C-alpha positions in Angstrom: 116.1 102.8 101.4 113.7 102.9 104.3 111.2 100.1 104.4 109.6 101.0 107.7 106.3 103.4 107.9 106.0 106.8 109.7 103.9 107.3 112.8 101.3 109.0 110.8 101.2 105.9 108.2 100.9 103.3 111.0 97.9 105.7 112.7 96.6 105.6 109.4 96.7 101.8 108.8 95.1 101.2 112.5 92.5 103.6 111.6 91.6 102.2 108.3 91.8 98.8 109.5 89.5 99.5 112.2 87.0 101.4 110.0 87.0 98.1 107.7 86.6 95.9 110.6 83.8 97.9 112.1 81.9 99.5 108.8 82.7 97.0 106.0 83.4 93.3 106.8 80.0 92.8 109.0 78.0 94.0 106.3 79.8 93.0 102.8 78.1 89.8 102.3 74.9 91.5 102.5 75.9 94.6 100.2 77.5 92.0 97.8 74.3 90.1 97.1 72.4 93.4 97.0 74.4 95.0 94.4 75.4 98.0 96.5 76.4 99.4 99.7 75.3 101.9 102.4 75.5 105.4 100.9 76.1 106.9 104.1 79.5 105.2 104.1 80.8 108.1 101.9 80.2 110.5 104.4 82.1 108.4 107.1 85.0 108.1 104.5 85.2 111.9 104.4 84.9 112.3 107.9 87.8 110.1 108.3 89.7 112.1 105.8 90.2 109.5 103.4 88.6 111.2 100.5 91.7 113.5 99.9 94.4 111.4 102.0 97.2 112.3 99.6 96.0 115.7 98.4 97.6 118.8 99.5 96.0 120.3 102.6 95.6 123.7 100.7 93.2 122.0 98.5 91.2 120.4 101.2 93.4 117.1 101.6 95.1 115.5 104.4 98.8 116.2 102.9 100.0 112.8 103.4 102.3 111.1 101.0 101.3 108.6 98.0 102.5 105.5 100.0 100.0 106.8 102.6 97.3 106.2 99.6 98.4 102.6 99.1 98.2 101.9 102.9 94.5 103.2 102.9 93.9 101.3 99.3 95.3 98.0 100.7 93.2 98.3 104.1 89.9 99.0 102.4 90.4 96.2 99.9 91.0 93.9 102.6 87.4 94.5 103.2 86.2 94.5 99.8 87.3 95.6 96.3 84.4 97.7 96.0 85.7 100.2 98.7 89.2 100.2 97.1 87.7 100.7 93.7 85.6 103.8 94.9 89.1 105.4 96.6 91.0 104.5 93.3 88.9 106.3 91.1 87.8 109.1 93.3 91.4 109.8 94.1 93.8 108.0 91.9 91.9 108.4 88.7 90.1 112.0 89.3 91.3 114.1 91.9 95.2 113.3 91.2 94.4 114.3 87.7 92.9 117.5 88.6 96.0 118.2 91.1 98.3 117.4 88.2 96.6 119.0 85.3 94.2 121.6 86.6 94.2 125.3 86.6 93.9 126.9 89.7 90.2 127.8 89.0 89.5 124.1 88.5 91.2 123.1 91.6 89.1 125.4 93.5 85.8 124.4 92.0 86.1 120.7 91.6 89.7 119.2 93.5 88.7 121.3 96.8 85.1 119.7 97.5 86.3 116.1 96.2 89.3 116.2 98.4 86.8 117.2 101.4 84.5 114.3 100.2 81.5 117.0 99.6 81.6 115.6 96.1 82.5 112.6 94.2 84.6 112.2 91.2 84.8 109.7 88.5 86.6 108.9 85.2 85.4 108.3 81.8 87.7 106.5 79.1 86.7 103.1 78.2 84.1 102.8 75.4 82.0 99.7 74.0 84.4 99.6 71.1 87.7 101.2 73.0 89.6 99.5 76.0 93.1 98.8 75.6 93.1 100.5 72.0 92.2 104.2 73.3 92.6 105.7 69.8 89.3 103.6 69.0 87.3 105.8 71.0 84.2 107.5 69.2 83.0 110.3 71.6 83.5 113.7 70.2 83.6 117.2 71.6 82.9 120.0 68.9 83.7 123.6 69.6 80.6 126.0 69.6 81.6 129.1 70.8 82.5 129.2 74.7 81.4 125.5 74.8 82.0 122.3 73.5 79.3 119.7 72.3 79.9 116.3 73.7 78.1 113.2 72.0 79.2 109.4 72.7 79.2 106.8 75.2 81.4 105.4 77.8 81.1 101.9 79.4 82.5 100.1 82.5 82.7 103.4 84.4 83.0 103.0 88.2 80.7 105.1 90.4 78.6 106.0 87.3 75.1 106.5 89.3 77.1 108.1 92.3 79.6 110.8 91.2 79.1 114.6 90.7 82.2 115.1 88.4 83.4 113.3 85.4 86.8 113.4 83.7 85.7 112.4 80.3 87.9 111.9 77.0 86.7 112.8 73.6 88.0 113.5 70.2 88.3 117.2 69.1 90.2 116.1 66.0 89.9 112.6 65.5 92.4 112.9 62.1 95.2 113.4 64.6 94.2 110.2 66.4 95.9 110.0 70.0 97.0 113.7 69.6 93.3 114.7 68.9 91.8 113.5 72.3 90.7 116.3 74.9 90.0 116.0 78.4 86.7 117.6 80.0 85.4 118.1 83.4 81.8 117.1 83.0 79.1 117.7 85.9 76.1 115.1 86.3 73.7 118.2 86.0 74.7 119.2 82.6 71.5 118.7 80.3 72.1 115.7 78.0 74.1 113.7 80.3 72.8 110.3 81.9 74.0 107.0 83.4 73.0 103.5 83.8 74.2 100.9 85.9 75.4 97.3 84.6 73.8 94.6 86.6 74.9 91.1 86.9 78.6 91.3 86.9 80.9 88.6 87.9 82.4 90.4 90.7 82.8 93.6 92.6 78.8 93.5 93.1 79.1 95.9 96.1 80.3 98.4 93.5 78.4 100.8 91.1 79.6 100.2 87.6 77.9 101.2 84.4 77.7 103.5 81.5 77.6 107.4 80.7 75.9 109.0 77.9 76.2 112.3 76.4 73.7 113.7 74.0 74.7 117.3 72.9 76.0 117.8 76.3 77.2 121.6 76.0 80.6 121.9 78.4 82.1 125.1 79.0 85.3 125.4 77.6 86.7 126.5 81.1 86.0 122.9 82.0 88.7 121.8 79.5 91.3 120.1 81.5 94.6 121.1 80.1 94.8 122.0 76.2 93.4 120.5 73.1 95.2 117.2 72.2 96.5 116.6 75.6 93.9 114.3 76.5 95.7 111.2 75.9 98.7 112.3 77.5 96.3 113.2 80.6 94.6 109.9 80.5 97.8 107.9 80.7 99.1 110.1 83.4 95.9 109.4 85.3 96.3 105.7 85.0 99.8 105.9 86.3 97.9 107.1 89.4 95.1 104.8 89.1 97.1 101.5 88.5 99.2 102.4 91.6 95.9 102.4 93.7 94.8 98.9 91.9 98.3 97.5 92.8 98.1 98.5 96.4 94.5 97.2 96.9 95.6 93.8 95.3 98.1 93.5 98.3 95.2 93.9 100.7 93.0 91.1 98.7 96.2 88.7 99.3 96.3 89.6 102.9 92.4 89.0 103.2 93.0 85.5 101.5 95.8 84.8 103.9 93.9 85.7 106.9 90.8 83.6 106.0 92.8 80.6 104.8 94.9 80.7 108.3 92.0 80.7 110.1 90.4 77.9 108.2 93.6 75.9 108.4 93.5 75.8 112.0 89.8 75.1 112.3 89.3 72.2 109.8 91.1 68.8 110.1 91.5 66.0 107.8 93.0 62.5 108.4 93.3 63.2 112.0 95.2 66.6 112.0 94.6 70.1 111.1 94.9 70.9 107.3 97.8 73.4 107.6 99.9 70.4 108.4 99.4 69.0 104.8 102.3 70.0 102.7 100.3 70.9 99.6 98.2 73.4 101.7 101.4 74.8 103.1 102.6 75.4 99.7 99.5 77.2 98.7 100.0 79.4 102.1 103.8 80.1 101.2 102.9 81.1 97.9 100.3 83.7 99.0 102.8 85.0 101.5 105.4 85.5 99.0 103.1 87.2 96.6 102.0 89.4 99.6 105.7 90.2 100.3 106.9 90.8 96.7 103.7 92.8 95.7 103.9 95.1 98.7 107.4 95.8 97.7 106.9 96.8 94.3 103.8 99.0 95.1 105.6 101.2 97.8 108.9 101.3 95.3 106.4 103.1 92.9 105.1 104.9 95.7 108.4 106.5 96.8 109.1 107.5 93.2 105.7 109.4 93.3 107.0 111.0 96.6 110.0 112.1 94.8 108.2 113.7 91.6 109.9 111.0 89.4 108.0 109.4 86.5 107.0 106.0 87.4 105.1 104.4 84.6 107.5 101.3 84.1 107.5 100.7 88.1 103.7 101.3 88.5 102.8 98.8 85.5 105.1 96.0 87.1 103.6 96.7 90.6 99.8 96.6 89.0 100.8 93.6 86.8 102.2 91.4 89.3 100.1 92.4 92.5 96.9 91.5 90.4 98.1 88.2 89.2 99.4 87.2 92.9 95.9 88.2 94.1 93.9 86.3 91.6 95.9 83.2 92.5 95.8 83.8 96.0 92.1 83.8 95.8 92.2 80.7 93.8 94.3 78.9 96.5 92.0 80.3 99.0 89.1 78.9 97.6 90.7 75.3 97.2 91.8 75.3 100.7 88.5 75.6 101.7 87.3 72.9 99.6 83.6 72.6 99.3 83.0 75.5 101.7 84.7 77.7 99.3 81.5 77.4 97.5 79.2 78.6 100.3 78.7 82.5 101.1 79.3 81.2 104.5 82.8 82.1 103.9 84.4 85.3 102.0 86.7 83.3 99.6 84.2 82.8 96.8 83.9 86.7 96.9 87.5 87.2 96.7 88.0 85.1 93.7 85.0 86.9 91.6 86.6 90.2 93.0 90.1 89.1 92.2 89.4 88.9 88.1 88.4 92.4 87.2 91.8 94.2 88.5 93.7 91.8 86.1 91.6 93.2 83.2 91.0 96.9 83.9 93.6 99.6 83.7 95.7 97.7 81.4 95.2 93.9 81.0 98.0 91.7 82.1 98.7 91.3 78.6 99.2 95.1 78.2 101.5 95.2 81.0 103.3 92.2 79.8 104.2 93.8 76.5 105.1 97.1 78.3 107.8 95.5 80.4 109.4 93.6 77.5 109.5 96.7 75.5 111.0 98.7 78.5 113.7 95.8 78.8 114.2 95.6 74.8 114.8 99.2 74.5 111.3 99.8 72.3 109.8 102.2 75.0 111.3 104.8 77.4 109.5 107.1 80.2 109.4 110.2 78.3 109.1 113.4 80.4 105.7 114.5 81.2 104.9 118.2 80.8 103.3 118.3 84.0 104.3 115.8 86.8 102.6 115.1 90.3 104.3 117.3 92.8 106.9 115.9 94.8 105.7 115.3 98.5 107.0 116.8 101.5 105.8 117.0 105.2 105.0 120.8 104.5 103.2 120.4 101.2 
């Protein structure tokens, strides 16, 4: 097993880190306070090739492997969770789902402009009464000739006011429960569609999050992704991709906590010596480092399975659960190391702590992932083969 990175991946890391240092970190405190970042950053992300990093070149992407996507997410979240979230949703939840499940016409119409960064994609699954319990959703899609008529509401949708295309899940036959859910590609410009941002969030304040509303939205049948009743399967496959990017981002947040804490440990003195000389502070630093290294190994293990085209639900679940928990603990320790100054906007650790909480909840709460892992070990759950897997990555792909 090779734990090293290719020259291409090292270049990507260097480029993404420079982008983060130059374009995000100097402005993020202001954007976090204002509740949104400079929209011109979308074009700069696209110009860097970040918007389609692991999408094949034939569909407008950079043709890199899935661990390259992890590298990008790690470096972006080192700057702020809002930027990793944007890439997670656009690539992990939407574009990779189109790559996996879309027909050629859908890929050309939607995936290609998204991979080029000309259009932005988002993902609509969660509802006010349906989070972990996906089958509790109430959004419906009724067939009417060569269209489906969508009615319902989604909530906690990242990029709600920014995205051009949404991958939306609705019931076409509620009597079939999970097997009656179908996926659709919805365009913002379709009559009856509207969105509204959620204000006053605890964390990830620079990111756009909100609600989607569907009032008799007529979606062409050609915009159905997969077959009727395949929506739940598509949603779960999408979450395998999204959770992978969330886990990778959490590694970047741990690194940001480490960097801020080490810097402060060398600056601050108590009882006549740098606080880094105190053993309980060292314990927190050591725990951050252990969490960083373990999380990174779990993420890249899942990424290598993706590269081979192997189902990775179990491995990705474990990486997402552990990396997000480690990041939340690292942020809490970084706050503690900074003492009273952790409460000040003069230092980034309060933002780290606020941002670290949401990933512990979304794309499968820690409790959901705990149950999943136990059921795998107990033999109650198994990785059933999907009808359509992500393509295995090769340098020529």
